[in-house]
N, C-alpha and C positions, 0 to 999 in steps of 0.2 A: 601561625595561621589558625584562627578560631574556627569552631564548627559553624555551619550555616545556621541562620536564625530559625525559630520554630515554624515559620511559614514554609520552610523548604519542603519540596516534594519527598525528600528522603526521610522526613520525621517519622520515627518509631517503626519504620519498616524492619521486620525481623529477617535476617539473612543467615542461613547456615552455609558455611564453607567446609567442604570435605577436603582435608589435606593441609598439613602444616610444614611443607618443605620450603618452597620459594614463592610460587604464585599465590598460595593461600594466605600466608601472613602479609604479603605485599598488598593484596586486595583488602584484607582486613584493616590494614593501616589506613588506606584511603577511605573506605566505607565508614570507619569510626570517625574520621575527620569530618565526613559529610553528615554525621548524625544518625547513621543506621545503628540498629541493635544487632551486634555481630556475635555469632558463635562459631568456633572452629573445632571440628572433630578430627582427631588424628589417631590412626590405629597403633602407632608406636607409643611407648610409655613416656616419651619426652621428645623435645626438639632434638634432632639427631646432630651430633657434633662430628668433628673430623671431616674426613672425606677428601677426595681429590680436588684440585683447584679448578675453578670455573672463571670465565672471563666476563667482564661487564664492559660493553663497548657501545659506541655510537649513541643512539637514542636512549638506551638503557642507562647510560651514565647520566644523562639529563634527569631521568626519573629518580635515581638515588640522590642526586643533588637536590632535587625538590623535596625529598624526604629528609634532608639534613644528615644523611649518612656518609657523605664523602669523607669527612675527617676520620671516622672510625674505620672505614674500609681502606683508606690510604694506609693507616697503621697496620692493617691486616694484609696488605699487599705482599705477595710472595716473590714477585719480581724474578720470574724465570729468565735466565740469560741466554740459553742456547738449546737447540735440539741437534744432537749428533746422530748421524746415520752410519750404520755399520753394514758391511757386506756379509755374505753367507759364512765367511770364515771368522767373523767377529772383528775384522779390521776396520778402522775408521775410513769412511769415504769422504765425509765433509760435514760441515755444520752450518746451521742457519740460526739467526735470531728468531724467536717465536713469531714476532709480528710480521716477518717476511713471509711466513707461511700462512698465517691466519688472516692477514689484512688488518691487524690491529695497529694502533698508533702508540709508539713508545712515549711514555711520559703522560699519556692521557688515559689509556685503558687501565682497568683494574683487574688484577688476577688474585682471587682470594679463595681460600678453602671453602667448600660448599657449606660446611658447618659454621664457619665464621659469618657468612652471609645470612644463613638461617637464624643465627643467634642475634645478629644486628637487627633483623626484621622483627624478631619475637620480643626482645627486651623492652622496647617502648610500649608494647601492647599488653604485656602480661597482667597489668593491673587495670586495664581498660576494657579488654575483650575477654569473653568467656572461652576458655580452652577446655575441651574434653579429650584428654589423652587416654590411650589404651582402650579405644572404642571405635566403632565404625557404623555406617548406615547398613542396617539389615534389610529394611523395606522402605519404600518411598511411594506415597500415594498423592498424586497431584489431582485435586478435585476441581481445578479451575479457579478457585478462590483462595486456596492455601495449599501448602504441601505438608502432609502428615508423615512424620518419620518415626519408625521404630529402630532404635539402636541395638547393636549386638548385646549391650548390657541389659536390654529389656526396657529401658527408659523410652517413653513416648513423648514427643514434642511436636509442635506445629509451627511452621515458618511461612513467611510470605514468599520467600525466594530461596532456592538452593543453588549453590555453585559447586560444581565438581572440579576441584583443583588437585586431584589425587593421582596425577601422573599418567604415564604411557598406558598402563594396564588399569585404567580407571574403573573402580567399582561403581561410581555414580553413573558413568556413561553406560555401563552394562545394564544397570537397573532401568535406565530410561530408554536406551536405544537398542539394547540387546547385545549379543556376543561381539567381541572385538574383531573377529576375523574379517568381516566385510570392509572395515575401515583401516585395517592394518596393512601397511606397505613394507614388506621385508626388503632390506637393501643388500642382503646376501652375506652379511658378516655375523659371526658369533664371537662373543668375547667373554673373558673371565677377568675380573679385577679383584685385587686383594692387597694387603700390606705385608711387608716383611722388614726385618732389621736392615738398617743402612750399613751394610758390610762393604760398600763399594766406593766409598770416598766421594759420593756425589752430593752436590748442593746446587739448588736453583737451576736445575737442568733436567732434560729428558734424553735418554739414549735409546735408539730404535734399531733393532736387528730385523732384517727382512729377508724373506724368501718369497717367491711369487705366491700371492694369496695368503701369506702368513706373516705375522709380526709379533715380536716380543719386545716389551718396553719396560724400562725402569724410569720412574719419574720422581725426582727428589725435590723437597722444599728445603728446610733447614738441615744441616749435616747431622744434627742430633735427633732428628725426627725419623720415624719409619718412612721407607720409600713405598711408592705405589707400584705394584707390578701389574702388567696387562699382558694377556695372551689372546691374540685374535686371529681368526682364520675365516676363509671363504667357505661357504657351504651352500649348495644349490637349494636345499629345502631347510626350513627352520626345524631345529631338533625339539619339537614340542614334547616328545616323550621323555626328555631329560629334565624338564622344568621342575618336576616334583620329586626328583631323586638326586640329591647332592653327590652321591657316589657316581652315578651315571654322568653327571656333569664333569666331574674331575677326570673320569676315565676317557670321556670324549675329547676333552681338551688335551690331555696328556698324549693321546694317540696321534695328535697332529704335530707334536714337537719332540721327535725322537733324537734330534741333533745333540751331539756332545761338544758344542762350541759355545764360546762366550759364556754368559750366565744363563743360558737356556735351561740346563739341567737344574740349576738352583731355583729358577722361577717355577719350574714344574713341581719341584719338591715343596716349595713354599706354598704353592696353590693347594697341594694335597694336605698341608697342615693348617691352612688358614681358617680362623674362626669368623672371618668377615668376608668370605667369598661372595662376590656378586657376579652371577652368571646371567647373561641375557643375550638377545639378538639386537642387531642394529636395525632400527625400523622407524617408520613415521606413521602418524595418524592423519588420514585425509577424510574429512566428514562433509557430507552435503550441506549440513547446517550445524551450527554450534549450540543451538538451544532447542528446547522442546517444552512448550507450556511455560511453567514457572521455574524451569531448571535450565541453567546455562553452564557451559564448560569453559575452562580457562587453562592456560599453560599447556603442558604436554597432553593433558586429557583432550584438548581441542585440536592441537596442531603440533604434536611432537615433531621436532626438526631433526632429531638424532644427534649423537655426539659428534658425528662426522662434520656437522655444520659448525660446531663450536658455539652455537647461539641459543641453545635451549633456555638457559636461565635469563639471558638478556631479553629474548622475546617474551618470556613469562612476566618479567618486570614491566615491560611496556604494556602488555595486555591487561595486567592488573590495574594500571593507571587509567587506561582507556575505559575498561568496563565500569570501574567505580565512577568515573566522571560522567559517563552516559547514564548510569542509574541515578546519579544525583540530579541530572538535568532533565529527566523525564518522569512524569508521574505514571506513565504506562510502561510496565516492564517489557512488553513485547516491542515497543518502539525503541527502548534502551538497548535491548539485546540486538535488534536489527542494526542500530547505529554502531554499536560496538563491533559487530562482525563486518559491517561495510568498511569501517576504518581499518580494522586490524587484519582482515584476511589477506589483502595483497602483500602486506609487510611480512606476515607469517609465511606465505607461499614463496616469496623471494628468498627468505632465509632457509626454507626447506630445500630450495634448489641448490644452495651452496653445498649440500651433502652429496650431490650427484654430479658436480662439475669440478674438474681439476683435482680429483682425489688421488691420482696416481703417485703424487709425491709421497704420501704417507702410506697408501695401501695399493701398491702396484700389484695387479692381478696376474700378469704374464711375465715371462722372462724378458721379453722385448721391452716392456714398460720399466721393469726393474733396471735393466742395463742402461736404458736411456736416462733414467733418473740419476743413477750413480755417475754416469759420464758427466751429466750437468753439474752435480755436486762437487766433482773433482776440480772444477774451474770456478772458484768463488765469485769472480767478477761476473762471469756469464750467468751463474745461478742467481746472484742478486738482481741482475738486470731482468732475467726471465721472470722472477717472482714479482718484481715491481711492475711489470707490464701485463701480468696475467691474473691469476686467481686472487692475489692479495689486493690488487686495485679494485677488482670486482667486489671483493668482500667489504672493503671500506665503504663503497657506495651503498651496498645493501644494508650494512649495520646502521647507517644514519638515514635511511630512505623514508622514514616516517618522522615528520615534524610534530612534536607534542602539541596538542591543542591546549589552550588556556581555558579550562572549564570555569564557568561563572563563580563557583564557590572557592576557586583557588586563585582568582585574579587579584 
């Protein structure tokens, strides 16, 4: 697919994208195809590898197909086979195939490590798009005609447009709209994620131990690769005081898992030793508008769905496609931003709603919910039927609820 001709409204418009995870490189790919001059700034020293697996479903699968990435992502597919649920004593209650729980479609959806997706997006861009690693936006001045940027490195640059694709705790959003708190919707969960050696004989599967309001998870890809450990619990208020103190994070999580059953002690021990601990709260971003002046937000910075939805990366891929297409089709950035939000907001909100509907299978918060879940799982036929007619069916409809437009330059 060639770039648009020189008469395109996109010609020579300079765009700075903050963030090189998923949304940022996906947007850079499409803007580059449309003839924009693209710079991506990323606070990390390089594109981050590894990471837990994420799912690409529904409309997002159509996006990566149009990007020509399907063959590479099929090769990277980790193909999880089952999720096994344990009771408080660590005994098996029952198992489900992942798509029964998520609403995915076996044989169609892709499950890839986050780092593999990030690398697949970055590789075709590295010689075409300017990447500024180990840097970030320090100040942003939108004078109405351009956006003047000072980076943490001290470099000063001017751009026509700026896109904040820098995640849930977006620095760009803070600079333009102010502190995160008014837009942050806490969903009541705290979690710690980390890796540890695969001492458990697990492959292509997840195992989940539950007590009311708490869960411990082992999630394995290849048998020779490290497994991902997760410890999650319900907390009425977010532990903001722990965010800047790794020791406080470890102590807080460990205090919620005193049990000496299953591999819970090993997970707590591994968390204490991990050099890749990721501690955060489960939350969403809800904004009254996704743009301000010449600055627009994308991905989690605009509409974080939370990992309970399982759709963060998929919605980010779709949003990048739509934002780039609207910018390519409008000479007026304000019209493009409005068209992007008009098309994407309903899709994002439907996916956000997945995080707060039917979550008791994975995260039962009361003894009654946990007992009901376990009773259902002990009858495989009843569990399969219940999942087919409840949340999974709803999920499939939401995942594909936006039909991709064929923008003029991609026709």
